[in-house]
SERO-4910 file (N, C-alpha, C, O; in steps of 0.05 Angstrom, whole numbers):
BEGIN
 pado doro    nc1    nc2    nc3   cac1   cac2   cac3    cc1    cc2    cc3    oc1    oc2    oc3
  Met    A   4159   5536   -989   4144   5534  -1014   4143   5561  -1027   4136   5581  -1015
  Asp    A   4149   5562  -1053   4149   5587  -1068   4120   5597  -1070   4101   5582  -1073
  Glu    A   4118   5624  -1070   4092   5637  -1072   4081   5631  -1100   4095   5633  -1120
  Gly    A   4055   5625  -1101   4041   5619  -1127   4044   5591  -1136   4032   5583  -1157
  Thr    A   4059   5575  -1121   4062   5547  -1128   4039   5531  -1116   4035   5532  -1092
  Glu    A   4026   5515  -1132   4004   5498  -1122   4015   5475  -1106   4034   5462  -1114
  Pro    A   4004   5469  -1083   4013   5447  -1067   4007   5421  -1082   3987   5418  -1095
  Ala    A   4025   5402  -1078   4021   5376  -1091   3997   5362  -1078   3993   5363  -1054
  Ile    A   3981   5350  -1095   3957   5337  -1085   3960   5307  -1089   3966   5297  -1111
  Asp    A   3956   5292  -1067   3957   5263  -1069   3931   5253  -1081   3910   5254  -1069
  Lys    A   3932   5243  -1106   3908   5235  -1120   3894   5212  -1105   3870   5208  -1109
  Arg    A   3910   5197  -1090   3897   5175  -1075   3877   5185  -1055   3858   5171  -1047
  Ala    A   3881   5210  -1045   3863   5221  -1025   3835   5225  -1037   3815   5227  -1022
  Asn    A   3833   5228  -1063   3807   5233  -1076   3793   5207  -1084   3770   5208  -1094
  Val    A   3806   5185  -1079   3793   5159  -1086   3771   5154  -1066   3775   5155  -1041
  Asn    A   3747   5149  -1075   3724   5143  -1058   3731   5119  -1040   3744   5100  -1049
  Ser    A   3723   5121  -1015   3730   5100   -995   3719   5073  -1004   3731   5053   -999
  Asp    A   3695   5073  -1016   3683   5048  -1025   3699   5036  -1048   3702   5012  -1050
  Glu    A   3710   5053  -1065   3727   5044  -1087   3753   5033  -1077   3763   5013  -1087
  Arg    A   3765   5046  -1055   3790   5036  -1044   3787   5007  -1034   3805   4991  -1036
  Thr    A   3763   5001  -1022   3760   4975  -1011   3757   4954  -1033   3759   4930  -1028
  Asn    A   3753   4963  -1058   3749   4944  -1080   3773   4943  -1099   3772   4930  -1119
  Leu    A   3795   4957  -1092   3818   4958  -1110   3831   4931  -1113   3842   4924  -1134
  Ser    A   3829   4914  -1092   3841   4888  -1093   3822   4867  -1104   3829   4844  -1108
  Ser    A   3797   4875  -1109   3777   4856  -1119   3780   4853  -1149   3790   4872  -1163
  Pro    A   3772   4830  -1160   3773   4827  -1190   3756   4847  -1204   3734   4854  -1194
  Arg    A   3765   4857  -1226   3751   4877  -1241   3736   4865  -1264   3747   4848  -1278
  Ser    A   3712   4873  -1269   3696   4862  -1291   3704   4876  -1317   3712   4899  -1317
  Glu    A   3701   4861  -1339   3706   4872  -1365   3684   4890  -1374   3687   4905  -1394
  Tyr    A   3662   4891  -1359   3639   4908  -1366   3642   4935  -1352   3643   4935  -1328
  Pro    A   3643   4956  -1367   3648   4983  -1355   3626   4991  -1335   3632   5006  -1316
  Phe    A   3601   4982  -1339   3580   4990  -1320   3580   4972  -1295   3569   4980  -1275
  Gln    A   3591   4949  -1297   3591   4930  -1275   3618   4931  -1261   3636   4916  -1268
  Lys    A   3621   4949  -1242   3647   4956  -1231   3657   4937  -1210   3681   4936  -1204
  Arg    A   3639   4921  -1199   3647   4904  -1177   3638   4875  -1181   3617   4870  -1192
  Thr    A   3655   4856  -1173   3648   4828  -1174   3657   4815  -1147   3672   4827  -1132
  Leu    A   3647   4792  -1142   3653   4778  -1117   3680   4763  -1119   3686   4752  -1140
  Asn    A   3695   4763  -1097   3718   4746  -1096   3709   4717  -1091   3685   4712  -1086
  Trp    A   3728   4698  -1092   3721   4670  -1090   3707   4664  -1063   3687   4649  -1063
  Val    A   3717   4675  -1042   3705   4669  -1016   3676   4678  -1015   3659   4663  -1006
  Asp    A   3671   4703  -1024   3644   4713  -1023   3626   4698  -1042   3602   4694  -1037
  Leu    A   3637   4690  -1065   3621   4675  -1085   3612   4648  -1074   3589   4640  -1077
  Val    A   3631   4634  -1061   3624   4608  -1049   3604   4613  -1026   3586   4596  -1022
  Thr    A   3607   4635  -1011   3588   4641   -990   3560   4645  -1000   3541   4635   -989
  Val    A   3558   4660  -1023   3532   4665  -1035   3520   4638  -1044   3496   4633  -1040
  Leu    A   3536   4622  -1058   3526   4596  -1067   3517   4578  -1044   3497   4565  -1045
  Gly    A   3533   4579  -1022   3525   4565   -998   3499   4575   -986   3483   4560   -976
  Gly    A   3496   4602   -988   3471   4613   -978   3447   4605   -994   3425   4600   -983
  Ile    A   3450   4602  -1021   3428   4593  -1038   3421   4565  -1031   3397   4558  -1029
  Val    A   3441   4547  -1029   3435   4519  -1022   3422   4518   -994   3404   4502   -990
  Gly    A   3432   4534   -976   3421   4534   -949   3392   4542   -949   3376   4531   -934
  Ile    A   3385   4562   -966   3357   4571   -968   3339   4548   -977   3318   4543   -965
  Tyr    A   3348   4533   -997   3333   4510  -1007   3329   4489   -985   3307   4479   -981
  Ile    A   3351   4483   -971   3350   4462   -951   3332   4469   -928   3315   4454   -919
  Ile    A   3335   4494   -918   3318   4503   -895   3289   4503   -903   3272   4494   -887
  Leu    A   3282   4514   -926   3254   4516   -934   3243   4488   -940   3219   4483   -934
  Ala    A   3259   4470   -951   3250   4443   -956   3244   4429   -930   3223   4416   -927
  Leu    A   3262   4431   -911   3257   4418   -884   3233   4431   -870   3218   4417   -857
  Gly    A   3231   4457   -873   3208   4471   -861   3181   4462   -873   3161   4458   -859
  Thr    A   3182   4458   -899   3157   4449   -913   3150   4420   -904   3126   4415   -899
  Val    A   3170   4403   -902   3165   4375   -893   3154   4375   -865   3135   4360   -858
  Trp    A   3165   4392   -848   3156   4395   -820   3127   4404   -819   3111   4394   -803
  Leu    A   3120   4423   -836   3093   4434   -836   3073   4414   -847   3049   4414   -839
  Met    A   3081   4397   -865   3063   4377   -877   3051   4359   -856   3028   4350   -859
  Asp    A   3066   4353   -835   3056   4335   -814   3035   4349   -797   3019   4336   -783
  Arg    A   3035   4376   -798   3017   4392   -780   2995   4406   -796   2974   4413   -784
  Trp    A   3000   4411   -822   2981   4425   -838   2981   4413   -866   2994   4423   -884
  Pro    A   2966   4391   -869   2967   4376   -894   2953   4388   -918   2937   4375   -932
  Asn    A   2958   4414   -923   2947   4427   -947   2971   4431   -966   2984   4451   -966
  Glu    A   2974   4411   -984   2998   4410  -1001   3000   4434  -1019   3022   4445  -1023
  Arg    A   2978   4442  -1031   2978   4464  -1050   2988   4490  -1036   3005   4504  -1047
  Val    A   2977   4496  -1013   2985   4520   -999   3014   4519   -991   3028   4539   -994
  Leu    A   3023   4496   -982   3051   4493   -974   3070   4496   -998   3092   4508   -995
  Met    A   3062   4486  -1021   3079   4489  -1045   3082   4519  -1053   3104   4528  -1059
  Tyr    A   3060   4533  -1052   3061   4562  -1058   3077   4577  -1037   3092   4595  -1044
  Leu    A   3073   4570  -1012   3088   4583   -991   3118   4579   -995   3134   4597   -992
  Asn    A   3126   4554  -1001   3154   4548  -1006   3165   4564  -1029   3187   4574  -1028
  Ala    A   3149   4565  -1051   3159   4578  -1076   3162   4608  -1071   3182   4620  -1079
  Phe    A   3143   4621  -1058   3145   4650  -1053   3166   4656  -1033   3181   4676  -1036
  Leu    A   3169   4640  -1012   3190   4644   -992   3218   4641  -1005   3237   4654   -997
  Thr    A   3221   4622  -1024   3246   4619  -1038   3254   4644  -1052   3277   4654  -1049
  Gln    A   3236   4656  -1068   3242   4680  -1082   3247   4703  -1063   3264   4720  -1068
  Leu    A   3231   4705  -1041   3235   4726  -1022   3262   4724  -1008   3276   4744  -1004
  Ser    A   3271   4699  -1003   3297   4695   -990   3320   4703  -1009   3340   4714  -1001
  Phe    A   3317   4696  -1035   3336   4704  -1055   3338   4735  -1057   3360   4746  -1058
  Ala    A   3315   4748  -1056   3314   4777  -1058   3328   4789  -1033   3342   4809  -1035
  Leu    A   3323   4777  -1010   3336   4787   -985   3366   4783   -987   3381   4800   -978
  Leu    A   3375   4761   -998   3404   4756  -1001   3417   4777  -1019   3438   4787  -1013
  Ile    A   3403   4784  -1041   3413   4804  -1059   3414   4832  -1045   3433   4846  -1047
  Trp    A   3392   4838  -1031   3390   4864  -1018   3412   4866   -996   3424   4888   -993
  Leu    A   3417   4845   -981   3438   4846   -960   3465   4851   -972   3481   4867   -962
  Leu    A   3471   4837   -994   3496   4841  -1008   3499   4869  -1018   3520   4882  -1015
  Lys    A   3478   4880  -1030   3478   4907  -1040   3482   4927  -1017   3497   4946  -1021
  Ala    A   3469   4923   -995   3471   4941   -972   3499   4940   -959   3511   4960   -952
  Ile    A   3509   4916   -955   3535   4912   -941   3558   4923   -958   3576   4935   -948
  Arg    A   3557   4918   -984   3578   4926  -1002   3574   4954  -1014   3592   4964  -1027
  His    A   3551   4966  -1008   3545   4993  -1020   3546   4992  -1050   3557   5011  -1063
  Trp    A   3536   4971  -1062   3535   4969  -1091   3511   4984  -1101   3492   4991  -1087
  His    A   3511   4990  -1127   3489   5001  -1142   3476   4979  -1159   3489   4958  -1163
  Trp    A   3452   4983  -1168   3439   4963  -1184   3453   4958  -1210   3452   4936  -1221
  Ser    A   3467   4978  -1220   3483   4974  -1244   3506   4954  -1240   3515   4941  -1259
  Asp    A   3515   4951  -1215   3536   4932  -1209   3526   4903  -1212   3542   4884  -1215
  Phe    A   3500   4899  -1211   3488   4873  -1216   3481   4868  -1245   3475   4846  -1254
  Gly    A   3482   4890  -1261   3476   4887  -1290   3450   4901  -1299   3442   4898  -1322
  Trp    A   3437   4916  -1280   3413   4930  -1288   3420   4956  -1302   3427   4976  -1290
  Arg    A   3419   4955  -1329   3426   4978  -1345   3405   4980  -1368   3398   4960  -1380
  Ser    A   3395   5004  -1373   3374   5008  -1392   3384   5000  -1420   3407   5004  -1427
  Val    A   3365   4990  -1436   3370   4982  -1464   3345   4986  -1479   3323   4982  -1469
  Ser    A   3347   4993  -1504   3324   4998  -1521   3308   4973  -1526   3319   4953  -1535
  Phe    A   3282   4973  -1520   3265   4950  -1524   3264   4942  -1553   3264   4919  -1560
  Arg    A   3262   4962  -1571   3261   4957  -1599   3286   4943  -1609   3286   4927  -1628
  Lys    A   3308   4948  -1596   3334   4936  -1603   3335   4906  -1597   3349   4891  -1610
  Ile    A   3321   4898  -1576   3323   4870  -1566   3299   4853  -1574   3301   4828  -1572
  Phe    A   3276   4865  -1582   3251   4850  -1584   3253   4827  -1604   3247   4804  -1597
  Leu    A   3262   4832  -1628   3263   4811  -1649   3283   4790  -1642   3279   4766  -1647
  Asn    A   3305   4798  -1630   3326   4779  -1622   3316   4760  -1601   3321   4736  -1602
  Ile    A   3301   4771  -1582   3289   4754  -1560   3270   4734  -1572   3270   4710  -1564
  Leu    A   3252   4743  -1590   3233   4724  -1602   3248   4703  -1619   3240   4679  -1618
  Gly    A   3268   4710  -1633   3283   4691  -1649   3297   4670  -1631   3296   4646  -1637
  Ile    A   3310   4679  -1610   3323   4661  -1592   3303   4643  -1577   3308   4620  -1573
  Tyr    A   3280   4654  -1570   3260   4639  -1557   3250   4616  -1575   3245   4594  -1566
  Gly    A   3247   4623  -1601   3239   4602  -1621   3259   4579  -1622   3252   4556  -1624
  Val    A   3285   4586  -1621   3306   4566  -1622   3304   4548  -1597   3307   4524  -1599
  Thr    A   3300   4560  -1574   3298   4544  -1549   3274   4525  -1550   3275   4503  -1540
  Trp    A   3252   4534  -1563   3229   4517  -1566   3235   4492  -1584   3227   4470  -1577
  Val    A   3249   4497  -1605   3257   4475  -1622   3274   4454  -1607   3270   4430  -1609
  Ile    A   3293   4464  -1591   3310   4447  -1575   3294   4432  -1554   3297   4408  -1551
  Asn    A   3275   4446  -1541   3259   4433  -1520   3241   4412  -1531   3238   4390  -1520
  Ile    A   3228   4418  -1554   3210   4398  -1566   3226   4374  -1576   3217   4351  -1572
  Ser    A   3249   4378  -1587   3266   4356  -1596   3274   4339  -1572   3274   4314  -1574
  Tyr    A   3281   4352  -1550   3289   4337  -1526   3265   4321  -1515   3268   4298  -1507
  Ala    A   3242   4334  -1514   3218   4320  -1504   3211   4296  -1521   3204   4275  -1510
  Leu    A   3213   4299  -1548   3207   4276  -1565   3227   4254  -1562   3219   4230  -1562
  Phe    A   3252   4261  -1558   3272   4241  -1553   3266   4225  -1528   3268   4200  -1528
  Leu    A   3260   4239  -1506   3254   4225  -1481   3229   4208  -1483   3227   4186  -1472
  Tyr    A   3209   4219  -1498   3184   4204  -1502   3189   4177  -1517   3178   4157  -1510
  Lys    A   3207   4178  -1537   3213   4154  -1551   3228   4134  -1534   3228   4110  -1538
  Gln    A   3242   4145  -1513   3256   4127  -1494   3237   4117  -1472   3246   4103  -1454
  Gly    A   3212   4125  -1474   3193   4116  -1454   3193   4133  -1428   3183   4124  -1408
  Met    A   3204   4157  -1430   3205   4175  -1406   3185   4198  -1409   3183   4210  -1430
  Thr    A   3170   4203  -1387   3151   4225  -1387   3155   4241  -1361   3167   4230  -1342
  Pro    A   3146   4266  -1361   3150   4282  -1336   3136   4269  -1313   3113   4261  -1315
  Pro    A   3149   4268  -1289   3137   4256  -1266   3113   4272  -1256   3116   4297  -1254
  Thr    A   3091   4259  -1250   3067   4274  -1241   3070   4284  -1213   3055   4302  -1204
  Thr    A   3089   4273  -1198   3094   4282  -1170   3113   4306  -1168   3117   4316  -1146
  Asp    A   3124   4315  -1191   3142   4337  -1191   3129   4362  -1181   3106   4368  -1188
  Val    A   3143   4378  -1165   3132   4402  -1153   3123   4422  -1175   3102   4434  -1173
  Tyr    A   3140   4426  -1195   3134   4445  -1216   3110   4436  -1232   3093   4453  -1241
  Thr    A   3107   4410  -1237   3084   4399  -1251   3058   4405  -1235   3038   4413  -1246
  Lys    A   3060   4401  -1209   3037   4406  -1192   3029   4435  -1191   3006   4442  -1192
  Leu    A   3050   4452  -1188   3044   4481  -1186   3033   4492  -1212   3012   4505  -1212
  Leu    A   3046   4487  -1234   3038   4498  -1260   3012   4485  -1270   2999   4496  -1287
  Gly    A   3007   4461  -1260   2983   4447  -1269   2957   4456  -1256   2936   4446  -1262
  Gln    A   2959   4475  -1237   2934   4486  -1224   2919   4503  -1244   2931   4522  -1255
  Ser    A   2894   4497  -1249   2879   4511  -1270   2859   4531  -1260   2845   4543  -1276
  Ser    A   2856   4534  -1233   2836   4553  -1223   2846   4581  -1228   2870   4586  -1233
  Gly    A   2827   4601  -1227   2834   4629  -1233   2856   4639  -1214   2875   4652  -1222
  Leu    A   2852   4634  -1188   2871   4644  -1168   2898   4631  -1171   2919   4644  -1169
  Ser    A   2898   4605  -1176   2923   4590  -1179   2939   4600  -1204   2963   4603  -1203
  Leu    A   2924   4605  -1225   2937   4615  -1250   2949   4643  -1245   2971   4648  -1254
  Leu    A   2935   4660  -1230   2945   4686  -1224   2970   4684  -1207   2990   4698  -1213
  Leu    A   2970   4667  -1187   2994   4663  -1170   3017   4653  -1186   3040   4661  -1183
  Asn    A   3011   4634  -1204   3032   4622  -1221   3045   4643  -1239   3069   4644  -1243
  Leu    A   3028   4661  -1251   3038   4682  -1268   3055   4702  -1253   3076   4711  -1263
  Val    A   3047   4709  -1229   3063   4728  -1213   3089   4715  -1205   3110   4727  -1206
  Leu    A   3088   4690  -1196   3111   4676  -1187   3131   4670  -1209   3154   4677  -1208
  Ala    A   3121   4657  -1230   3138   4648  -1252   3144   4669  -1273   3165   4670  -1285
  Gly    A   3125   4688  -1277   3128   4707  -1298   3140   4734  -1289   3149   4749  -1306
  Val    A   3139   4739  -1263   3149   4765  -1253   3172   4762  -1233   3195   4770  -1238
  Leu    A   3166   4749  -1210   3185   4747  -1188   3210   4731  -1196   3233   4740  -1193
  Ala    A   3205   4707  -1206   3228   4689  -1213   3247   4701  -1234   3271   4701  -1230
  Pro    A   3237   4712  -1256   3255   4724  -1276   3272   4747  -1265   3296   4748  -1269
  Val    A   3259   4765  -1250   3273   4789  -1240   3294   4781  -1219   3317   4789  -1221
  Ile    A   3286   4764  -1200   3304   4757  -1178   3325   4737  -1187   3349   4741  -1180
  Glu    A   3318   4717  -1202   3337   4697  -1210   3357   4707  -1230   3380   4699  -1230
  Glu    A   3349   4726  -1248   3368   4737  -1267   3388   4755  -1252   3412   4755  -1259
  Thr    A   3379   4770  -1232   3397   4786  -1216   3418   4768  -1202   3441   4775  -1200
  Leu    A   3408   4746  -1192   3425   4728  -1176   3443   4711  -1193   3468   4710  -1190
  Phe    A   3432   4697  -1213   3447   4677  -1228   3463   4689  -1251   3486   4681  -1256
  Arg    A   3451   4708  -1266   3466   4720  -1288   3482   4744  -1278   3506   4746  -1283
  Gly    A   3469   4763  -1265   3483   4787  -1257   3505   4783  -1236   3526   4794  -1238
  Leu    A   3499   4766  -1216   3518   4763  -1194   3537   4739  -1198   3561   4742  -1198
  Ile    A   3525   4715  -1202   3542   4691  -1203   3557   4690  -1229   3582   4686  -1229
  Phe    A   3544   4692  -1252   3558   4692  -1277   3577   4716  -1279   3600   4714  -1288
  Gly    A   3567   4740  -1270   3583   4764  -1271   3609   4762  -1256   3629   4774  -1263
  Ser    A   3609   4746  -1234   3634   4742  -1218   3651   4719  -1230   3675   4722  -1231
  Leu    A   3638   4697  -1238   3653   4674  -1248   3669   4681  -1273   3692   4671  -1276
  Arg    A   3658   4698  -1291   3673   4703  -1316   3699   4717  -1311   3717   4716  -1328
  Thr    A   3701   4731  -1288   3726   4744  -1282   3749   4724  -1277   3772   4730  -1282
  Tyr    A   3742   4701  -1268   3762   4681  -1260   3766   4659  -1282   3789   4650  -1286
  Cys    A   3745   4651  -1296   3748   4628  -1314   3739   4634  -1342   3736   4615  -1358
  Gly    A   3734   4658  -1350   3727   4665  -1377   3697   4663  -1381   3682   4651  -1365
  Lys    A   3688   4676  -1403   3659   4680  -1407   3644   4653  -1411   3624   4649  -1397
  Trp    A   3654   4636  -1429   3638   4612  -1435   3640   4591  -1414   3621   4576  -1409
  Thr    A   3663   4588  -1401   3665   4570  -1379   3646   4579  -1356   3632   4563  -1344
  Ala    A   3646   4605  -1351   3628   4616  -1331   3599   4612  -1339   3582   4607  -1322
  Ala    A   3593   4614  -1365   3566   4610  -1375   3557   4581  -1369   3534   4577  -1360
  Val    A   3574   4562  -1375   3567   4534  -1370   3563   4528  -1340   3544   4515  -1333
  Ile    A   3582   4538  -1324   3580   4533  -1295   3555   4546  -1283   3540   4533  -1268
  Ser    A   3550   4572  -1290   3527   4585  -1279   3500   4573  -1289   3481   4572  -1274
  Ala    A   3500   4564  -1314   3476   4551  -1325   3471   4525  -1311   3448   4517  -1306
  Ala    A   3492   4510  -1306   3489   4484  -1291   3479   4489  -1263   3463   4473  -1253
  Ile    A   3489   4509  -1250   3480   4516  -1223   3451   4524  -1223   3435   4515  -1207
  Phe    A   3444   4541  -1242   3417   4551  -1245   3397   4527  -1250   3376   4526  -1237
  Ser    A   3404   4509  -1268   3387   4486  -1273   3387   4466  -1250   3366   4456  -1243
  Gly    A   3410   4461  -1240   3412   4441  -1218   3397   4448  -1193   3386   4431  -1180
  Leu    A   3396   4474  -1187   3382   4483  -1163   3352   4482  -1165   3338   4488  -1146
  His    A   3342   4475  -1189   3313   4470  -1191   3305   4442  -1183   3282   4436  -1180
  Phe    A   3326   4425  -1178   3322   4398  -1168   3301   4383  -1184   3283   4371  -1173
  Gln    A   3305   4383  -1210   3287   4368  -1228   3303   4355  -1250   3312   4369  -1269
  Ala    A   3308   4329  -1247   3325   4315  -1266   3314   4316  -1294   3329   4319  -1314
  Tyr    A   3288   4312  -1297   3275   4311  -1324   3280   4338  -1339   3284   4337  -1363
  Gly    A   3278   4360  -1325   3280   4386  -1338   3308   4399  -1337   3311   4422  -1343
  Phe    A   3328   4383  -1328   3355   4395  -1325   3365   4406  -1352   3375   4429  -1353
  Phe    A   3364   4390  -1373   3376   4398  -1399   3362   4423  -1410   3375   4442  -1418
  Pro    A   3335   4424  -1412   3322   4448  -1422   3329   4473  -1406   3333   4494  -1417
  Arg    A   3330   4471  -1379   3337   4494  -1363   3366   4502  -1366   3374   4525  -1364
  Phe    A   3383   4482  -1371   3412   4487  -1376   3414   4503  -1402   3429   4523  -1403
  Ile    A   3400   4495  -1423   3401   4509  -1448   3390   4538  -1444   3401   4557  -1455
  Leu    A   3368   4540  -1429   3357   4566  -1423   3378   4584  -1409   3380   4607  -1415
  Gly    A   3392   4572  -1390   3413   4587  -1375   3435   4597  -1394   3444   4620  -1391
  Ile    A   3443   4581  -1413   3463   4589  -1433   3453   4612  -1450   3467   4632  -1454
  Val    A   3428   4610  -1459   3416   4631  -1475   3413   4657  -1460   3418   4678  -1471
  Leu    A   3405   4655  -1435   3402   4679  -1418   3429   4693  -1414   3431   4717  -1414
  Val    A   3450   4677  -1411   3477   4688  -1409   3485   4703  -1435   3496   4724  -1434
  Tyr    A   3478   4690  -1457   3484   4702  -1483   3471   4730  -1486   3484   4749  -1495
  Leu    A   3446   4732  -1478   3432   4758  -1480   3445   4778  -1461   3448   4801  -1469
  Phe    A   3451   4770  -1437   3463   4788  -1418   3490   4798  -1428   3497   4821  -1426
  Asp    A   3505   4779  -1440   3532   4787  -1450   3530   4804  -1475   3545   4823  -1478
  Lys    A   3511   4799  -1492   3508   4814  -1517   3500   4842  -1512   3511   4861  -1524
  Tyr    A   3480   4847  -1495   3469   4873  -1490   3480   4887  -1465   3473   4910  -1460
  Lys    A   3497   4873  -1450   3509   4884  -1425   3487   4895  -1407   3490   4915  -1394
  Ser    A   3465   4880  -1406   3442   4888  -1389   3426   4864  -1382   3425   4844  -1397
  Leu    A   3413   4865  -1359   3396   4843  -1350   3368   4844  -1362   3354   4824  -1362
  Tyr    A   3360   4866  -1373   3333   4869  -1383   3326   4849  -1405   3304   4837  -1404
  Pro    A   3344   4844  -1424   3337   4824  -1445   3334   4795  -1433   3316   4781  -1441
  Ser    A   3352   4788  -1415   3350   4761  -1403   3325   4758  -1386   3312   4737  -1385
  Val    A   3318   4780  -1372   3293   4779  -1356   3269   4777  -1374   3250   4762  -1368
  Ala    A   3269   4791  -1396   3247   4790  -1415   3243   4761  -1426   3221   4751  -1428
  Leu    A   3265   4749  -1434   3263   4722  -1445   3255   4702  -1423   3238   4684  -1428
  His    A   3267   4704  -1400   3260   4687  -1377   3230   4689  -1371   3217   4669  -1366
  Ser    A   3220   4713  -1371   3192   4718  -1365   3174   4706  -1387   3154   4693  -1381
  Leu    A   3181   4711  -1412   3166   4700  -1434   3164   4670  -1433   3143   4658  -1437
  Asn    A   3187   4658  -1428   3189   4628  -1427   3170   4618  -1405   3156   4598  -1409
  Asn    A   3171   4630  -1381   3156   4621  -1358   3126   4625  -1362   3109   4609  -1355
  Ile    A   3119   4648  -1373   3091   4655  -1377   3078   4635  -1397   3056   4625  -1393
  Val    A   3092   4630  -1420   3081   4611  -1440   3079   4584  -1428   3058   4570  -1432
  Ala    A   3099   4575  -1413   3098   4548  -1400   3075   4546  -1380   3061   4526  -1379
  Thr    A   3070   4568  -1365   3048   4568  -1345   3021   4567  -1359   3004   4551  -1351
  Leu    A   3018   4582  -1380   2992   4582  -1395   2987   4555  -1408   2965   4545  -1408
  Leu    A   3008   4544  -1420   3005   4518  -1433   2998   4496  -1413   2980   4480  -1418
  Ala    A   3011   4497  -1390   3006   4477  -1369   2978   4479  -1359   2964   4458  -1354
  Ser    A   2968   4503  -1355   2941   4507  -1345   2920   4498  -1366   2899   4487  -1359
  Lys    A   2926   4502  -1392   2907   4494  -1413   2906   4463  -1415   2885   4452  -1419
  Leu    A   2930   4451  -1412   2931   4422  -1414   2915   4408  -1391   2902   4388  -1395
  Val    A   2917   4421  -1367   2903   4409  -1345   2873   4415  -1347   2856   4398  -1341
  Gly    A   2867   4441  -1355   2839   4449  -1357   2825   4434  -1380   2801   4439  -1384
***
């Protein structure tokens, strides 16, 4: 080697080991969201979500025969569901060495999104009211035995506080990370934005296991995808999800009270 000549440097040696493991993975169109799940991992996550629901449902039924306090068991099931989803997200983050930005958590100006969120929320209300009126004319009403009706219909101070924490805080943060950030974020790599939006919204609504409310939740899922896609951040979709749940919780408690 001639004196003064710089040795050739293999640029591949400078590639972060975590990045090398993801070179074969599908790449997201979002610059901040650098990693997405492959098909095998995506199906595994979906299987894990279904498994969580089945295990907790069977556990709740088993406990009902031994501890017939339905209200406590419903809250236990609801909080354990969200806790299990959070654990699933945390395990994936830890195993893959992902950052929160890889799930879609990216700062955005609140002033920039506030009016848009309110406008979109108004549109969803028009759709929901129209849907409810249509079902009412068909002689259909929400089933009184539905889990969500029973939970949100609790009007005591403690029940209302638990409902607000569960529906207004935990569910929006955890479910948006899981269904919009992870599932939609991965699906769009394979089947395009709007096909992924429809599939992820259907999964989101279907996993609530409530036939009467499938369509409103499906529309909500589409709208939440729209916000996530528009602002490239989960904060707007979390804000709308939280607003929707808090209003629904307060209205349900007032109707019962």
